C-alpha angles and dihedrals in degrees: 000000000000094000097050111135094000126138113241091248091055093046090055089050089050093049091052090048091050090050090053092048089050092049087057090061101258122141117229127194116202134173127180153115098270091082095166093052094047093045091052088058095040125099089183128020140175133203110216120196126178088349094305130106104241099168137021138174143094120327092253092049092051093046091063100038116116094217090058092047091050090049091049102042101018094220126092126180123226088262090060095249118125115247109228 
């Protein structure tokens, strides 16, 4: 996890640096537990469960996807939106 043990200010700086690197055309591969942070930086993301890709799309698409919310939080309302 690239953000493990970092102060919030430093996490924000790292996210900005990662965006700059991405804008220069470099590909970054990240895995971690801070899913929202990673997806806010990502242009393409994959959810891998039990070794299989179960969801893919842009970071924004995955952030709002009910399957990702269910995987992260484990509870989904009848409307399909995760209950925090």
